[in-house]
Structure formats: structure tokens, C-alpha cells
N, CA, C and O atoms as CSV, one atom per row, in Angstrom:
chain,resi,resn,atom,element,x,y,z
A,1,MET,N,N,17.903,-11.378,6.289
A,1,MET,CA,C,18.284,-12.539,5.520
A,1,MET,C,C,17.086,-13.485,5.468
A,1,MET,O,O,16.525,-13.838,6.505
A,2,VAL,N,N,16.708,-13.881,4.302
A,2,VAL,CA,C,15.606,-14.818,4.113
A,2,VAL,C,C,16.199,-16.175,3.774
A,2,VAL,O,O,17.053,-16.281,2.894
A,3,LYS,N,N,15.747,-17.222,4.474
A,3,LYS,CA,C,16.246,-18.582,4.265
A,3,LYS,C,C,15.068,-19.498,3.977
A,3,LYS,O,O,13.936,-19.199,4.359
A,4,LYS,N,N,15.330,-20.602,3.311
A,4,LYS,CA,C,14.331,-21.646,3.103
A,4,LYS,C,C,14.763,-22.870,3.889
A,4,LYS,O,O,15.953,-23.114,4.090
A,5,LEU,N,N,13.780,-23.629,4.327
A,5,LEU,CA,C,14.066,-24.875,5.024
A,5,LEU,C,C,14.470,-25.941,4.013
A,5,LEU,O,O,14.020,-25.933,2.868
A,6,THR,N,N,15.323,-26.855,4.453
A,6,THR,CA,C,15.821,-27.934,3.616
A,6,THR,C,C,15.267,-29.259,4.138
A,6,THR,O,O,15.232,-29.484,5.348
A,7,LYS,N,N,14.837,-30.131,3.234
A,7,LYS,CA,C,14.350,-31.459,3.627
A,7,LYS,C,C,15.504,-32.265,4.202
A,7,LYS,O,O,16.574,-32.343,3.599
A,8,HIS,N,N,15.286,-32.868,5.372
A,8,HIS,CA,C,16.309,-33.678,6.045
A,8,HIS,C,C,15.600,-34.903,6.616
A,8,HIS,O,O,15.095,-34.869,7.738
A,9,GLY,N,N,15.564,-35.991,5.833
A,9,GLY,CA,C,14.800,-37.176,6.243
A,9,GLY,C,C,13.319,-36.826,6.263
A,9,GLY,O,O,12.789,-36.296,5.287
A,10,ASN,N,N,12.648,-37.124,7.380
A,10,ASN,CA,C,11.230,-36.790,7.533
A,10,ASN,C,C,11.035,-35.410,8.149
A,10,ASN,O,O,9.906,-35.012,8.435
A,11,SER,N,N,12.121,-34.683,8.355
A,11,SER,CA,C,12.066,-33.372,9.005
A,11,SER,C,C,12.514,-32.275,8.050
A,11,SER,O,O,12.849,-32.529,6.893
A,12,LEU,N,N,12.509,-31.063,8.560
A,12,LEU,CA,C,13.035,-29.914,7.830
A,12,LEU,C,C,14.185,-29.328,8.634
A,12,LEU,O,O,14.159,-29.348,9.865
A,13,ALA,N,N,15.190,-28.808,7.946
A,13,ALA,CA,C,16.365,-28.256,8.610
A,13,ALA,C,C,16.596,-26.827,8.152
A,13,ALA,O,O,16.294,-26.467,7.014
A,14,LEU,N,N,17.129,-26.028,9.044
A,14,LEU,CA,C,17.516,-24.660,8.728
A,14,LEU,C,C,19.037,-24.619,8.702
A,14,LEU,O,O,19.680,-24.922,9.707
A,15,VAL,N,N,19.611,-24.253,7.581
A,15,VAL,CA,C,21.064,-24.170,7.445
A,15,VAL,C,C,21.489,-22.764,7.849
A,15,VAL,O,O,21.008,-21.775,7.297
A,16,ILE,N,N,22.396,-22.687,8.818
A,16,ILE,CA,C,22.879,-21.393,9.311
A,16,ILE,C,C,24.252,-21.146,8.696
A,16,ILE,O,O,25.144,-21.989,8.788
A,17,ASP,N,N,24.412,-19.998,8.078
A,17,ASP,CA,C,25.657,-19.665,7.386
A,17,ASP,C,C,26.830,-19.510,8.358
A,17,ASP,O,O,26.651,-19.086,9.500
A,18,ARG,N,N,28.015,-19.856,7.895
A,18,ARG,CA,C,29.237,-19.826,8.696
A,18,ARG,C,C,29.494,-18.481,9.383
A,18,ARG,O,O,29.854,-18.481,10.561
A,19,PRO,N,N,29.328,-17.330,8.709
A,19,PRO,CA,C,29.589,-16.056,9.406
A,19,PRO,C,C,28.727,-15.853,10.657
A,19,PRO,O,O,29.186,-15.291,11.651
A,20,ILE,N,N,27.483,-16.315,10.595
A,20,ILE,CA,C,26.603,-16.188,11.761
A,20,ILE,C,C,27.061,-17.137,12.855
A,20,ILE,O,O,27.084,-16.764,14.028
A,21,LEU,N,N,27.427,-18.366,12.485
A,21,LEU,CA,C,27.929,-19.322,13.470
A,21,LEU,C,C,29.193,-18.793,14.144
A,21,LEU,O,O,29.346,-18.895,15.362
A,22,ASP,N,N,30.086,-18.232,13.353
A,22,ASP,CA,C,31.323,-17.673,13.906
A,22,ASP,C,C,31.041,-16.498,14.837
A,22,ASP,O,O,31.655,-16.386,15.897
A,23,LEU,N,N,30.126,-15.632,14.451
A,23,LEU,CA,C,29.774,-14.468,15.250
A,23,LEU,C,C,29.257,-14.874,16.630
A,23,LEU,O,O,29.576,-14.238,17.635
A,24,LEU,N,N,28.460,-15.934,16.667
A,24,LEU,CA,C,27.850,-16.396,17.915
A,24,LEU,C,C,28.649,-17.487,18.613
A,24,LEU,O,O,28.229,-18.005,19.648
A,25,HIS,N,N,29.810,-17.840,18.043
A,25,HIS,CA,C,30.667,-18.898,18.600
A,25,HIS,C,C,29.903,-20.210,18.750
A,25,HIS,O,O,29.950,-20.855,19.798
A,26,ILE,N,N,29.205,-20.591,17.696
A,26,ILE,CA,C,28.433,-21.836,17.675
A,26,ILE,C,C,29.143,-22.825,16.770
A,26,ILE,O,O,29.564,-22.479,15.666
A,27,ASP,N,N,29.274,-24.076,17.249
A,27,ASP,CA,C,29.790,-25.137,16.396
A,27,ASP,C,C,28.863,-26.346,16.528
A,27,ASP,O,O,27.801,-26.255,17.145
A,28,ALA,N,N,29.260,-27.456,15.959
A,28,ALA,CA,C,28.395,-28.652,15.942
A,28,ALA,C,C,28.110,-29.189,17.339
A,28,ALA,O,O,27.120,-29.893,17.532
A,29,ASP,N,N,28.956,-28.872,18.317
A,29,ASP,CA,C,28.775,-29.384,19.679
A,29,ASP,C,C,28.055,-28.413,20.607
A,29,ASP,O,O,27.814,-28.743,21.768
A,30,THR,N,N,27.707,-27.230,20.124
A,30,THR,CA,C,27.055,-26.225,20.958
A,30,THR,C,C,25.583,-26.568,21.147
A,30,THR,O,O,24.846,-26.677,20.167
A,31,PRO,N,N,25.137,-26.742,22.403
A,31,PRO,CA,C,23.707,-26.967,22.614
A,31,PRO,C,C,22.941,-25.673,22.328
A,31,PRO,O,O,23.370,-24.586,22.713
A,32,LEU,N,N,21.816,-25.807,21.656
A,32,LEU,CA,C,21.012,-24.646,21.287
A,32,LEU,C,C,19.659,-24.697,21.981
A,32,LEU,O,O,19.061,-25.762,22.135
A,33,GLU,N,N,19.193,-23.533,22.395
A,33,GLU,CA,C,17.870,-23.405,22.982
A,33,GLU,C,C,16.956,-22.826,21.906
A,33,GLU,O,O,17.271,-21.798,21.306
A,34,ILE,N,N,15.829,-23.484,21.664
A,34,ILE,CA,C,14.883,-23.026,20.647
A,34,ILE,C,C,13.590,-22.638,21.356
A,34,ILE,O,O,12.967,-23.453,22.037
A,35,THR,N,N,13.199,-21.371,21.180
A,35,THR,CA,C,11.980,-20.861,21.796
A,35,THR,C,C,11.189,-20.100,20.741
A,35,THR,O,O,11.643,-19.916,19.612
A,36,THR,N,N,10.010,-19.668,21.128
A,36,THR,CA,C,9.184,-18.860,20.234
A,36,THR,C,C,8.447,-17.816,21.052
A,36,THR,O,O,8.161,-18.020,22.232
A,37,ASP,N,N,8.145,-16.705,20.417
A,37,ASP,CA,C,7.319,-15.681,21.053
A,37,ASP,C,C,5.897,-15.735,20.488
A,37,ASP,O,O,5.102,-14.821,20.708
A,38,GLY,N,N,5.589,-16.790,19.772
A,38,GLY,CA,C,4.271,-16.956,19.166
A,38,GLY,C,C,4.263,-16.591,17.695
A,38,GLY,O,O,3.379,-17.020,16.954
A,39,GLN,N,N,5.242,-15.799,17.261
A,39,GLN,CA,C,5.326,-15.407,15.857
A,39,GLN,C,C,6.706,-15.672,15.275
A,39,GLN,O,O,6.852,-15.821,14.061
A,40,ARG,N,N,7.711,-15.732,16.124
A,40,ARG,CA,C,9.083,-15.901,15.672
A,40,ARG,C,C,9.715,-17.121,16.328
A,40,ARG,O,O,9.382,-17.488,17.455
A,41,LEU,N,N,10.617,-17.727,15.610
A,41,LEU,CA,C,11.432,-18.814,16.130
A,41,LEU,C,C,12.738,-18.197,16.597
A,41,LEU,O,O,13.394,-17.480,15.841
A,42,ILE,N,N,13.120,-18.469,17.834
A,42,ILE,CA,C,14.332,-17.886,18.403
A,42,ILE,C,C,15.301,-19.016,18.718
A,42,ILE,O,O,14.990,-19.915,19.499
A,43,VAL,N,N,16.484,-18.961,18.101
A,43,VAL,CA,C,17.517,-19.972,18.295
A,43,VAL,C,C,18.715,-19.276,18.914
A,43,VAL,O,O,19.234,-18.311,18.353
A,44,ALA,N,N,19.164,-19.766,20.085
A,44,ALA,CA,C,20.289,-19.150,20.777
A,44,ALA,C,C,21.120,-20.221,21.468
A,44,ALA,O,O,20.592,-21.276,21.822
A,45,PRO,N,N,22.409,-19.970,21.666
A,45,PRO,CA,C,23.215,-20.923,22.436
A,45,PRO,C,C,22.582,-21.096,23.819
A,45,PRO,O,O,22.215,-20.116,24.468
A,46,ALA,N,N,22.461,-22.334,24.258
A,46,ALA,CA,C,21.855,-22.619,25.563
A,46,ALA,C,C,22.816,-22.241,26.676
A,46,ALA,O,O,24.015,-22.510,26.594
A,47,LYS,N,N,22.290,-21.623,27.701
A,47,LYS,CA,C,23.094,-21.295,28.871
A,47,LYS,C,C,23.140,-22.519,29.774
A,47,LYS,O,O,22.128,-23.198,29.942
A,48,PRO,N,N,24.304,-22.811,30.361
A,48,PRO,CA,C,24.378,-23.976,31.240
A,48,PRO,C,C,23.467,-23.804,32.460
A,48,PRO,O,O,23.295,-22.698,32.971
A,49,SER,N,N,22.897,-24.901,32.906
A,49,SER,CA,C,22.018,-24.861,34.069
A,49,SER,C,C,22.837,-24.546,35.321
A,49,SER,O,O,24.062,-24.659,35.317
A,50,ALA,N,N,22.152,-24.154,36.379
A,50,ALA,CA,C,22.826,-23.850,37.649
A,50,ALA,C,C,23.557,-25.090,38.153
A,50,ALA,O,O,24.664,-24.994,38.684
A,51,ARG,N,N,22.937,-26.247,37.985
A,51,ARG,CA,C,23.571,-27.496,38.427
A,51,ARG,C,C,24.852,-27.753,37.643
A,51,ARG,O,O,25.855,-28.169,38.222
A,52,ARG,N,N,24.835,-27.510,36.331
A,52,ARG,CA,C,26.019,-27.709,35.495
A,52,ARG,C,C,27.132,-26.740,35.893
A,52,ARG,O,O,28.299,-27.126,35.958
A,53,ARG,N,N,26.771,-25.476,36.162
A,53,ARG,CA,C,27.774,-24.486,36.580
A,53,ARG,C,C,28.432,-24.902,37.895
A,53,ARG,O,O,29.646,-24.763,38.048
A,54,LYS,N,N,27.639,-25.414,38.849
A,54,LYS,CA,C,28.196,-25.874,40.126
A,54,LYS,C,C,29.149,-27.040,39.908
A,54,LYS,O,O,30.219,-27.096,40.514
A,55,PHE,N,N,28.759,-27.974,39.038
A,55,PHE,CA,C,29.611,-29.122,38.743
A,55,PHE,C,C,30.931,-28.672,38.133
A,55,PHE,O,O,31.995,-29.137,38.543
A,56,GLU,N,N,30.872,-27.767,37.153
A,56,GLU,CA,C,32.095,-27.302,36.497
A,56,GLU,C,C,33.006,-26.556,37.466
A,56,GLU,O,O,34.228,-26.683,37.388
A,57,GLU,N,N,32.425,-25.784,38.375
A,57,GLU,CA,C,33.220,-25.080,39.378
A,57,GLU,C,C,33.895,-26.078,40.322
A,57,GLU,O,O,35.074,-25.927,40.645
A,58,ALA,N,N,33.152,-27.099,40.765
A,58,ALA,CA,C,33.728,-28.125,41.632
A,58,ALA,C,C,34.837,-28.882,40.906
A,58,ALA,O,O,35.848,-29.244,41.508
A,59,GLN,N,N,34.642,-29.117,39.615
A,59,GLN,CA,C,35.653,-29.805,38.815
A,59,GLN,C,C,36.930,-28.967,38.723
A,59,GLN,O,O,38.027,-29.517,38.810
A,60,LYS,N,N,36.810,-27.660,38.549
A,60,LYS,CA,C,37.980,-26.778,38.514
A,60,LYS,C,C,38.741,-26.832,39.831
A,60,LYS,O,O,39.969,-26.923,39.843
A,61,VAL,N,N,38.013,-26.776,40.935
A,61,VAL,CA,C,38.648,-26.821,42.255
A,61,VAL,C,C,39.371,-28.153,42.442
A,61,VAL,O,O,40.504,-28.184,42.922
A,62,ALA,N,N,38.721,-29.246,42.064
A,62,ALA,CA,C,39.336,-30.574,42.213
A,62,ALA,C,C,40.594,-30.694,41.363
A,62,ALA,O,O,41.596,-31.244,41.819
A,63,HIS,N,N,40.557,-30.188,40.136
A,63,HIS,CA,C,41.740,-30.269,39.278
A,63,HIS,C,C,42.867,-29.392,39.802
A,63,HIS,O,O,44.041,-29.746,39.693
A,64,LYS,N,N,42.509,-28.256,40.366
A,64,LYS,CA,C,43.530,-27.369,40.934
A,64,LYS,C,C,44.186,-28.027,42.145
A,64,LYS,O,O,45.404,-27.966,42.314
A,65,ARG,N,N,43.372,-28.648,42.974
A,65,ARG,CA,C,43.861,-29.241,44.218
A,65,ARG,C,C,44.529,-30.605,43.990
A,65,ARG,O,O,45.548,-30.910,44.609
A,66,TYR,N,N,43.952,-31.418,43.104
A,66,TYR,CA,C,44.411,-32.805,42.942
A,66,TYR,C,C,44.899,-33.122,41.533
A,66,TYR,O,O,44.989,-34.293,41.165
A,67,GLY,N,N,45.216,-32.101,40.737
A,67,GLY,CA,C,45.621,-32.311,39.352
A,67,GLY,C,C,46.777,-33.262,39.181
A,67,GLY,O,O,46.748,-34.117,38.296
A,68,LYS,N,N,47.808,-33.133,40.019
A,68,LYS,CA,C,48.970,-34.022,39.924
A,68,LYS,C,C,48.580,-35.468,40.193
A,68,LYS,O,O,49.036,-36.377,39.501
A,69,ALA,N,N,47.748,-35.679,41.184
A,69,ALA,CA,C,47.305,-37.039,41.505
A,69,ALA,C,C,46.471,-37.617,40.362
A,69,ALA,O,O,46.602,-38.797,40.034
A,70,PHE,N,N,45.622,-36.799,39.761
A,70,PHE,CA,C,44.820,-37.258,38.621
A,70,PHE,C,C,45.725,-37.691,37.457
A,70,PHE,O,O,45.478,-38.708,36.808
A,71,ARG,N,N,46.771,-36.901,37.210
A,71,ARG,CA,C,47.679,-37.248,36.113
A,71,ARG,C,C,48.406,-38.566,36.396
A,71,ARG,O,O,48.574,-39.388,35.496
A,72,LYS,N,N,48.834,-38.766,37.645
A,72,LYS,CA,C,49.515,-40.016,38.003
A,72,LYS,C,C,48.562,-41.201,37.872
A,72,LYS,O,O,48.959,-42.263,37.391
A,73,LEU,N,N,47.329,-41.031,38.288
A,73,LEU,CA,C,46.354,-42.120,38.169
A,73,LEU,C,C,46.056,-42.443,36.712
A,73,LEU,O,O,45.770,-43.592,36.377
A,74,ALA,N,N,46.121,-41.440,35.848
A,74,ALA,CA,C,45.832,-41.651,34.433
A,74,ALA,C,C,46.930,-42.446,33.757
A,74,ALA,O,O,46.686,-43.084,32.733
A,75,GLU,N,N,48.148,-42.422,34.314
A,75,GLU,CA,C,49.271,-43.159,33.702
A,75,GLU,C,C,49.161,-44.588,33.998
A,75,GLU,O,O,50.008,-45.373,33.572
């Protein structure tokens, strides 16, 4: 697939077609990692950092253990 860049303010933008976004489960909130091998631009969904994974795991444990208390505090 050959694409052209689109002018977006003082920058250029690459429009990614919906079927590709759906295939990769990418939406407007998905963080993307952009790298290059020196000749190609590589765009991929960013993997969460080790610190983020630890935080999310701790959050799951806290919600499992204290979920009822969190709901009461939210009321």
C-alpha cells in the first residue's frame, strides 16, 4: 500500500486506514512507538513499561482485595 503524507499545521501526518487500525487494535488512545531501521519508518502499538505493568498488577490486587471499600468511598 502506497500512502502520501497530509499537511497538518506545520507538520505532516500519515493517515492509517480503518482496516489496518482494526487489525492491530489501535484507536485514538493507543500509544504508538515510532522507530526506524535507517530506511523504514516502523509504527507499532507501544508495549507498557515494566513499571506500568507492576502498577497495573498492584491495582488489580487492590481492587480485588478492597473493591467493596473503594465503591463505598466513591459514594
